[in-house]
C-alpha positions, -999 to 999 in steps of 0.1 A, spaced: -89 123 181 -99 86 184 -90 70 152 -97 34 140 -73 23 112 -90 -5 92 -69 -29 71 -72 -64 58 -42 -80 74 -20 -68 102 9 -67 105 17 -70 68 54 -69 58 47 -52 24 25 -24 37 50 -1 53 28 28 43 2 17 68 27 14 96 40 49 88 6 64 91 -2 46 123 30 55 141 27 91 128 -8 94 143 4 80 176 34 103 177 10 132 173 -9 122 205 -39 105 189 -56 74 202 -53 48 175 -68 13 173 -62 -11 145 -88 -34 131 -80 -63 107 -97 -93 93 -66 -115 100 -35 -115 122 -14 -133 96 12 -113 76 9 -117 39 39 -139 37 48 -147 73 84 -135 71 103 -105 85 86 -82 110 93 -45 110 109 -30 141 82 -4 146 56 -31 152 75 -40 184 87 -4 192 51 9 193 34 -22 206 11 -22 176 0 -58 180 -14 -48 214 -35 -21 196 -48 -46 170 -83 -62 171 -92 -91 148 -124 -104 133 -134 -138 146 -137 -167 123 -172 -176 112 -188 -208 99 -209 -195 70 -218 -223 46 -211 -250 72 -237 -273 88 -266 -257 107 -250 -268 140 -216 -253 133 -232 -220 121 -253 -219 153 -222 -226 174 -202 -198 156 -231 -174 162 -232 -183 199 -195 -178 203 -195 -144 186 -224 -132 207 -209 -145 240 -173 -135 233 -178 -100 218 -213 -87 219 -218 -90 257 -201 -56 257 -229 -42 235 -259 -65 236 -283 -38 223 -265 -36 189 -263 -74 186 -300 -77 194 -308 -52 167 -290 -72 141 -301 -106 154 -338 -98 153 -337 -85 117 -364 -101 96 -351 -132 79 -367 -119 47 -345 -89 49 -313 -105 61 -307 -143 62 -289 -161 91 -256 -163 72 -257 -126 64 -265 -117 100 -236 -139 111 -212 -122 87 -224 -88 99 -220 -97 136 -186 -112 129 -173 -82 110 -186 -58 137 -175 -80 166 -141 -62 172 -159 -29 175 -184 -41 201 -185 -18 231 -157 4 219 -178 35 213 -176 62 187 -145 71 167 -137 105 153 -125 88 121 -126 53 106 -95 54 83 -100 25 58 -71 13 37 -84 -1 4 -119 3 -10 -134 -31 2 -127 -21 38 -145 12 32 -174 -8 19 -173 -30 51 -173 0 74 -201 17 56 -222 -15 59 -214 -18 96 -222 19 102 -255 15 84 -263 -14 107 -254 7 138 -224 -15 147 -197 12 143 -198 49 147 -177 76 131 -168 94 99 -154 71 71 -123 80 51 -113 55 25 -78 53 10 -76 39 -25 -43 23 -36 -42 0 -66 -59 -34 -67 -91 -19 -52 -93 4 -82 -84 -23 -108 -88 -60 -102 -115 -56 -76 -137 -36 -99 -132 -61 -127 -145 -89 -104 -171 -70 -85 -183 -46 -112 -179 -8 -117 -208 -1 -93 -190 -18 -64 -185 15 -45 -218 32 -55 -232 31 -20 -199 39 -4 -196 70 -26 -230 82 -13 -224 74 23 -186 79 28 -173 111 41 -138 114 25 -120 96 -3 -82 97 -5 -67 82 -37 -29 80 -36 -25 95 -70 -41 119 -96 -45 88 -118 -69 72 -93 -86 105 -85 -96 107 -122 -109 71 -121 -129 77 -89 -147 107 -106 -154 85 -137 -169 59 -114 -193 85 -99 -176 96 -67 -185 132 -58 -156 153 -67 -159 175 -36 -153 144 -14 -120 135 -31 -85 147 -20 -54 132 -35 -32 121 -5 1 105 -12 16 77 7 50 87 20 82 77 37 100 88 69 128 109 54 146 109 87 152 72 82 168 79 49 196 104 55 208 126 27 230 103 6 267 112 2 289 105 -28 283 70 -41 313 48 -44 314 25 -74 324 -11 -68 361 -16 -72 357 -43 -99 332 -23 -120 302 -43 -111 268 -27 -119 246 -31 -89 208 -32 -96 181 -36 -70 143 -44 -69 122 -45 -38 88 -61 -45 65 -89 -38 69 -116 -64 35 -112 -80 27 -105 -116 20 -68 -114 55 -61 -102 69 -72 -136 101 -87 -121 104 -113 -149 109 -84 -175 137 -70 -154 154 -105 -153 151 -106 -191 166 -71 -193 195 -80 -171 203 -110 -194 202 -88 -224 223 -61 -207 249 -87 -197 252 -102 -231 254 -68 -248 279 -52 -225 298 -81 -211 298 -61 -179 296 -78 -145 261 -73 -131 247 -79 -96 209 -78 -96 194 -83 -62 156 -89 -58 143 -84 -23 109 -99 -16 90 -131 -18 57 -143 -31 38 -169 -51 59 -164 -83 92 -172 -66 94 -206 -82 87 -191 -117 115 -166 -111 139 -193 -101 132 -213 -132 135 -182 -154 169 -174 -139 181 -209 -147 167 -208 -182 185 -175 -190 216 -188 -173 220 -156 -152 225 -174 -118 258 -155 -115 240 -121 -119 205 -124 -104 199 -132 -67 165 -138 -51 172 -125 -16 137 -130 0 120 -107 25 140 -82 45 130 -57 72 132 -20 67 167 -18 80 179 -44 55 161 -27 27 178 6 34 212 -10 36 206 -27 2 195 6 -13 227 23 -1 248 -4 -18 229 -2 -52 236 19 -83 201 18 -99 167 9 -87 144 -12 -111 106 -12 -108 91 -27 -140 54 -26 -130 28 -40 -153 -10 -44 -155 -15 -81 -145 -36 -104 -166 -64 -102 -140 -63 -64 -142 -44 -58 -110 -24 -25 -109 -1 -6 -86 -7 26 -68 26 45 -64 51 20 -50 66 31 -17 98 12 -26 104 37 -54 101 66 -29 126 49 -6 151 43 -34 148 79 -46 153 91 -10 185 71 -10 197 89 -41 191 61 -66 181 68 -102 150 47 -111 141 26 -142 104 20 -142 73 19 -164 46 43 -175 21 26 -151 -6 39 -129 7 68 -107 44 61 -112 49 90 -137 36 114 -110 66 104 -88 94 95 -113 98 122 -140 112 106 -172 146 120 -179 149 138 -146 149 113 -118 150 82 -139 137 66 -171 102 53 -178 95 28 -205 64 10 -217 53 -21 -198 64 -56 -207 94 -44 -228 126 -59 -215 147 -45 -244 135 -10 -235 144 -17 -199 178 -29 -210 184 3 -231 175 25 -201 198 5 -179 226 7 -204 223 45 -206 226 48 -168 253 21 -165 277 41 -186 273 75 -170 280 78 -133 274 116 -134 240 111 -149 231 86 -121 242 111 -95 222 140 -110 191 118 -113 196 106 -77 197 142 -64 165 151 -84 148 120 -70 156 129 -34 142 164 -40 110 151 -55 104 129 -24 111 158 -1 86 180 -20 56 156 -22 62 124 -3 76 133 31 56 113 56 60 138 84 43 166 63 17 141 49 7 129 84 2 165 95 -20 170 65 -39 137 72 -48 149 107 -63 181 92 -82 161 66 -96 136 91 -106 165 115 -124 184 87 -145 154 75 -182 163 71 -176 201 69 -184 219 37 -152 239 37 -117 224 41 -98 232 73 -79 265 68 -45 248 72 -55 222 46 -66 249 22 -35 269 28 -12 239 21 -31 230 -10 -29 266 -23 8 268 -16 14 235 -34 38 224 -6 19 191 -2 -6 178 -28 
């Protein structure tokens, strides 16, 4: 199949789930192009090896800058550039948009449309337009409506697009996409229920998990405790509010004071709240226990997970309503045999079963986090049992290899009334949800 993967930024250090899907599609012999609004990574740090190994930047096409809202001369110059640079490959489509009645579509709106569609000019029909995050699904539906892209639209819903985005744009933001889109792939049952509440046709929805490459996370062997009795905790997350890292730092301070045990808490990731986290660490006087490591590539993350005792993912609903999907970092930690301490947030309880593969507590409760950590800290056998259970849970439902096979079936069956037989069989067996 010819498949266009549509994202906001590429490459993005934090979106390993997108890279896993793209490389999986390529490995299966499909022709994959990547379309993004910007070429800048979210934070401008580490780059994952697979970006280089697969030459993914060479497959990427970017939206040109536009001058909407600028002076008339700058806007005209931007339009001329977009038409000359991109639409010479498909002048008929550009003409169709350019001659649209001003009463129906103003100059700025036409420039936005031409700029958004520019990377697709002259590239022909795709079998599938795989859009990560709802706003990109909206964008592709609008371009297809204007005749600037061609292909079936599948939209993957993750987290912010089902939470913060709907608060700012309104609950009807996806109304037209629901009517025109061909397939909707929420990453959890939690978001599937929300899509139905918003009016998405139930027959177009299939829960499709994000996953990890288990081959990159070998079966963990016996875990050696540090010789000096240090408890090693780990978080891998962007430093943004919904990750709840501040509550984990408070929990570590409480745990250290209550147990007098030596703790090493490493936080891998960066983001706009780094300064706030640094100040909090100083205020709580836990500089000897908490380390802000910054961004790391996938290899560095795996090494850190193999060295840790417990993975901490204290996700919360942010003040602006932003929420998680199902964090891939938790899947990776479970694949490494780590017990998880997390929260009852979004789709996390679908992955981490409380009391089996970790402990779940209510959001924004550092004392509850500290109690869960205390229980695990004092029982190495319990940590080992939960680690084994977590690895098995990932193998059952979050194995990227099986999920990518299923994704191909789903994309190939778009628009048909009945699911592809292999999809139906897998759904019936419960092997992959």
